C-alpha positions as CSV (number, residue, x, y, z in Angstrom):
1,X,0.0,0.0,0.0
2,X,1.3,3.5,-0.9
3,X,2.3,5.7,2.0
4,X,2.1,8.9,0.1
5,X,-0.9,11.3,0.1
6,X,-3.0,11.7,-3.1
7,X,-1.7,14.6,-5.2
8,X,1.8,14.3,-3.6
9,X,4.4,12.5,-5.6
10,X,7.5,11.8,-3.6
11,X,9.6,14.8,-3.9
12,X,12.4,16.6,-2.1
13,X,12.2,20.2,-1.0
14,X,15.4,22.1,-0.4
15,X,16.3,23.6,2.9
16,X,16.1,27.1,1.5
17,X,12.9,28.6,2.8
18,X,11.8,25.2,3.9
19,X,8.8,26.1,5.9
20,X,7.4,28.5,3.2
21,X,8.0,25.9,0.5
22,X,6.2,23.2,2.4
23,X,3.3,25.6,3.1
24,X,3.1,26.5,-0.6
25,X,3.2,22.9,-1.8
26,X,0.5,21.7,0.7
27,X,-1.6,24.7,-0.2
28,X,-1.2,23.9,-3.9
29,X,-2.5,20.4,-3.5
30,X,-5.4,21.5,-1.2
31,X,-6.5,23.9,-3.9
32,X,-6.7,21.1,-6.5
33,X,-9.1,18.2,-7.0
34,X,-7.0,15.4,-5.6
35,X,-8.3,15.9,-2.0
36,X,-11.9,15.5,-0.8
37,X,-13.6,17.3,2.1
38,X,-13.1,15.4,5.3
39,X,-10.0,13.6,4.1
40,X,-7.5,13.0,6.9
41,X,-4.1,14.8,6.5
42,X,-1.4,12.7,8.1
43,X,1.6,14.8,9.2
44,X,3.9,11.8,8.9
45,X,2.4,10.9,5.5
46,X,2.8,14.4,4.1
47,X,6.4,14.5,5.5
48,X,7.3,11.3,3.7
49,X,5.7,12.5,0.5
50,X,7.6,15.8,0.6
51,X,10.9,14.3,1.9
52,X,11.0,16.6,4.9
53,X,10.7,16.2,8.7
54,X,7.3,16.4,10.3
55,X,8.1,19.8,11.9
56,X,7.6,22.1,8.8
57,X,4.5,20.1,7.8
58,X,3.0,20.6,11.3
59,X,3.8,24.3,11.0
60,X,2.2,24.5,7.6
61,X,-1.0,22.9,8.8
62,X,-1.2,25.2,11.8
63,X,-0.9,28.1,9.4
64,X,-3.5,26.6,7.0
65,X,-5.9,26.1,9.8
66,X,-6.0,29.8,10.2
67,X,-7.2,30.1,6.6
68,X,-10.0,27.6,7.2
69,X,-8.8,25.1,4.6
70,X,-8.1,22.5,7.2
71,X,-9.6,21.7,10.6
72,X,-8.0,20.1,13.6
73,X,-9.8,17.7,15.8
74,X,-8.6,16.9,19.3
75,X,-6.6,13.7,19.4
76,X,-7.4,13.0,15.7
77,X,-5.3,15.4,13.8
78,X,-6.1,17.4,10.7
79,X,-8.7,17.0,8.0
80,X,-9.6,18.9,4.8
81,X,-12.4,21.3,5.7
82,X,-15.9,20.8,4.2
83,X,-17.0,23.3,1.5
84,X,-18.7,26.5,2.6
85,X,-22.5,26.6,2.4
86,X,-25.4,28.4,3.9
87,X,-24.5,30.9,6.6
88,X,-20.8,30.3,6.2
89,X,-21.0,31.2,2.5
90,X,-22.9,34.4,3.3
91,X,-20.3,35.3,6.0
92,X,-17.5,34.8,3.5
93,X,-19.1,37.3,1.1
94,X,-20.0,39.7,3.9
95,X,-16.3,39.7,4.7
96,X,-15.3,40.2,1.1
97,X,-17.7,43.1,0.7
98,X,-16.2,44.9,3.7
99,X,-12.5,44.1,3.2
100,X,-12.4,44.5,-0.6
101,X,-14.5,47.7,-0.6
102,X,-12.2,49.2,1.9
103,X,-9.1,48.0,-0.1
104,X,-10.2,49.5,-3.4
105,X,-11.1,52.8,-1.7
106,X,-7.6,53.0,-0.1
107,X,-5.9,51.9,-3.3
108,X,-7.8,54.6,-5.2
109,X,-6.3,57.3,-3.1
110,X,-2.7,56.3,-4.1
111,X,-1.0,56.0,-7.5
112,X,-4.2,55.4,-9.5
113,X,-2.5,55.6,-12.9
114,X,0.1,53.0,-12.0
115,X,-2.6,50.8,-10.5
116,X,-4.8,51.1,-13.5
117,X,-1.9,50.1,-15.8
118,X,-1.2,47.0,-13.8
119,X,-4.9,46.1,-13.6
120,X,-5.3,46.5,-17.3
121,X,-2.5,44.1,-18.0
122,X,-4.0,41.6,-15.5
123,X,-7.4,42.0,-17.1
124,X,-6.0,41.3,-20.6
125,X,-4.5,38.1,-19.2
126,X,-7.8,37.1,-17.6
127,X,-9.8,37.9,-20.8
128,X,-7.4,35.7,-22.8
129,X,-7.9,32.8,-20.4
130,X,-11.6,33.3,-20.4
131,X,-11.6,33.2,-24.2
132,X,-9.9,29.8,-24.0
133,X,-12.5,28.6,-21.5
134,X,-15.3,29.8,-23.9
135,X,-13.7,28.0,-26.8
136,X,-14.1,24.6,-25.1
137,X,-17.0,25.4,-22.7
138,X,-16.5,25.5,-19.0
139,X,-18.1,22.1,-18.5
140,X,-15.4,20.5,-20.7
141,X,-12.5,22.8,-19.7
142,X,-9.5,20.9,-18.3
143,X,-8.7,21.4,-14.6
144,X,-5.4,23.1,-15.5
145,X,-7.3,25.7,-17.6
146,X,-9.8,26.5,-14.9
147,X,-7.0,26.8,-12.4
148,X,-5.4,29.3,-14.7
149,X,-8.6,31.3,-14.8
150,X,-9.0,31.3,-11.1
151,X,-5.4,32.5,-10.7
152,X,-5.9,35.3,-13.2
153,X,-9.2,36.2,-11.6
154,X,-7.7,36.6,-8.2
155,X,-4.6,38.4,-9.5
156,X,-6.8,41.4,-10.4
157,X,-8.0,41.5,-6.8
158,X,-4.5,40.9,-5.4
159,X,-3.1,43.9,-7.3
160,X,-5.7,46.1,-5.5
161,X,-4.7,44.7,-2.1
162,X,-1.0,45.2,-3.0
163,X,-1.7,48.8,-3.9
164,X,-3.0,49.6,-0.4
165,X,0.5,49.0,1.0
166,X,-1.2,47.8,4.1
167,X,0.2,44.5,5.4
168,X,-2.9,43.7,7.5
169,X,-5.1,43.9,4.4
170,X,-2.7,41.8,2.5
171,X,-2.8,39.2,5.2
172,X,-6.7,39.2,5.1
173,X,-6.5,38.8,1.3
174,X,-4.5,35.5,1.7
175,X,-7.3,34.1,3.9
176,X,-10.0,35.2,1.6
177,X,-8.5,34.0,-1.6
178,X,-7.8,30.5,-0.3
179,X,-11.4,30.1,0.9
180,X,-12.9,31.5,-2.3
181,X,-10.8,29.4,-4.7
182,X,-11.3,26.2,-2.7
183,X,-15.0,26.9,-2.7
184,X,-15.0,27.3,-6.5
185,X,-13.0,24.2,-7.2
186,X,-15.1,22.0,-5.0
187,X,-18.3,23.2,-6.7
188,X,-19.2,21.0,-9.7
189,X,-21.8,21.8,-12.3
190,X,-22.1,25.5,-11.7
191,X,-22.5,28.0,-14.4
192,X,-19.8,29.6,-16.5
193,X,-19.2,33.1,-15.1
194,X,-15.8,33.7,-16.7
195,X,-17.1,36.3,-19.2
196,X,-19.2,38.1,-16.5
197,X,-16.2,38.2,-14.1
198,X,-14.1,39.9,-16.9
199,X,-16.9,42.4,-17.5
200,X,-17.2,43.2,-13.8
201,X,-13.5,43.7,-13.4
202,X,-13.5,46.0,-16.4
203,X,-16.2,48.1,-14.7
204,X,-13.9,48.4,-11.6
205,X,-11.0,49.4,-13.8
206,X,-13.1,52.1,-15.5
207,X,-14.5,53.4,-12.2
208,X,-11.0,53.9,-10.8
209,X,-10.5,56.6,-13.4
210,X,-13.4,58.6,-11.9
211,X,-13.0,58.6,-8.1
212,X,-12.8,56.3,-5.0
213,X,-16.6,56.4,-4.5
214,X,-17.2,55.0,-8.0
215,X,-14.5,52.4,-7.5
216,X,-16.1,51.2,-4.3
217,X,-19.5,51.0,-5.9
218,X,-18.2,48.9,-8.8
219,X,-16.4,46.6,-6.4
220,X,-19.6,46.1,-4.3
221,X,-21.6,45.3,-7.4
222,X,-19.0,42.7,-8.4
223,X,-18.8,41.0,-5.0
224,X,-22.6,40.9,-4.8
225,X,-22.9,39.4,-8.3
226,X,-20.3,36.7,-7.4
227,X,-22.3,36.1,-4.2
228,X,-25.5,35.4,-6.2
229,X,-23.6,33.1,-8.6
230,X,-22.0,31.2,-5.7
231,X,-25.4,30.7,-4.1
232,X,-26.7,29.3,-7.3
233,X,-23.7,27.0,-7.7
234,X,-24.0,25.8,-4.0
235,X,-27.7,25.0,-4.4
236,X,-26.9,23.1,-7.7
237,X,-24.6,20.7,-5.8
238,X,-26.6,20.4,-2.6
């Protein structure tokens, strides 16, 4: 019987930045489709798969517990968290509405021209990936393609967080992005919102040219629209 965890081929991680590299690798697998909600995460098994000692794996899981991607049960260890639904889903989008509205308002008071240039480049990339998804249809798009779209989608938001130059907001963004992307990757059979996401991001970009109030309004419209689509996706799989 194999002693490695699904999604983890036996591999070695160099000592340089070991803890961060272990964290990034575990997060990468948790964000994929090789793990199921409720699946047990063995510290020793993960350590063997990654070729490291249990210590950096334990530290990574403690950090990931803070994001909500894994849960720890007393005397039982860690498991992959269940998908968000119901009140938890609403709470996530309430948090996004508050945090991302504040982030775009703060960012809009800084170097707006530079931010708009970076966002325009990110939006071009996202639109290109969305076009690839449309060419094959979201229902038939390979996992790697949808993962690229999710990354390009969040990159737009991450640039706004980065522009705030506020380390606390950037820390919040890490927690939000992991929960949002894990939620989207667990959902199966939901609608294709790639084109709508691009259009809503374009509206935020255009609003930034006006004033902070317009940018906040555009961001709120986007988050609320994603909330409605996520509700529909969650009900589709329940």
